[in-house]
C-alpha positions in Angstrom: 0.2 -0.2 0.0 1.3 3.8 -1.0 1.2 6.0 1.5 2.3 9.6 1.6 5.1 8.4 3.5 6.7 5.7 1.6 9.2 6.2 -0.7 10.3 9.1 1.2 14.0 9.0 0.3 13.1 9.2 -3.6 12.6 13.1 -2.5 16.3 13.5 -2.1 19.5 13.7 -4.1 22.5 13.1 -2.6 26.0 14.0 -3.8 28.7 11.8 -2.1 31.5 13.8 -3.2 30.2 17.0 -1.4 28.8 15.1 1.2 25.4 16.8 0.6 21.5 15.8 0.6 19.4 18.3 -1.0 15.8 17.4 -0.4 13.0 18.2 -2.8 11.6 21.4 -0.7 15.5 22.6 -1.2 16.4 22.1 2.4 20.4 21.5 2.6 21.7 19.3 4.9 25.5 17.9 5.4 27.0 15.8 8.0 28.9 17.4 11.1 30.5 15.3 13.8 28.0 12.1 12.7 24.9 14.7 13.2 22.7 16.3 10.6 23.3 19.9 10.0 21.3 21.9 7.6 22.8 24.8 5.8 19.3 26.6 5.1 17.2 25.7 7.8 15.8 28.9 8.9 14.4 29.9 5.2 12.7 26.2 4.5 11.4 26.5 8.1 9.6 29.8 7.0 8.2 28.2 4.1 7.0 25.6 6.3 5.5 28.1 8.5 3.3 29.5 5.8 2.3 26.7 4.6 1.6 23.9 7.5 1.7 26.6 10.5 4.1 27.6 13.0 3.2 24.4 15.1 4.3 22.1 12.5 7.1 23.6 10.7 10.1 23.2 13.5 9.1 19.6 13.9 8.8 19.1 10.1 12.6 20.7 9.3 14.0 18.6 12.1 12.3 15.7 10.3 13.8 16.4 7.4 17.1 16.9 8.7 17.2 13.3 10.4 16.5 11.8 7.0 18.9 14.0 5.0 21.6 12.5 7.7 20.3 9.1 7.4 20.7 9.0 3.7 24.5 10.3 3.9 25.7 7.8 6.4 23.9 5.0 5.0 21.3 5.3 2.2 20.6 1.5 2.0 19.7 1.3 5.9 16.1 1.3 5.6 16.0 -0.8 2.6 16.1 1.7 0.0 17.2 0.5 -3.4 16.6 3.3 -5.8 18.7 6.0 -7.5 20.8 8.0 -5.1 
């Protein structure tokens, strides 16, 4: 069964040489000391506030940062076999 959350990895592009993951929202995530760090979290959060409200936006950005870091650390950790 397909859900909104299935194949979430397909919404990301990763550049292993740059150590960068880019979400289709424009969020750019890099690894720093083993944790994900977004280069433009504030700008993306403002877009999410407009679209989804101020109560959801911070949690959404944090989730996307975790997703991006996970793909940079181990893109196949959750069974993803698609294109990087």
